[in-house]
C-alpha angles and dihedrals in degrees: 000000000000091000092051091051091050091050092051091051092050092048092051094048097043096093092047096047102040130065110269090231088063097040090055087066106025134049131174114256105177147356116212124171094330097319116114112207114209125192115217124196098226144013090244092058092042090056091046093050096043093046101042111012109034096094093046092049093047092047093051093048094045090049090053100039107019133251092272093061097043115028100155142358128229118197120204132178113239135016 
C-alpha cells in the first residue's frame, strides 16, 4: 500500500519536477522496489534521455522523494 501511494505521488509530481521537453516524450509507468520505470515514446528520445538527462532526472526525483523511494530509473520504449 505504501509503495502504491509513493508511486501515485511520483506520477502526479512528474510533470512539475521534470523538464517539459522530456515529459512530452516520457511518463512514469511503475515504481517497484525503488526502481522507477519510465515509458518513452521512441528509441531516439530514450537514447537522448539516458545519455544526457538520466542523472538530472534521478537527482530531481530523489531530492523530492528521497533516495529510499527512488533508487534508480529504467527507461523503456512503449507503454
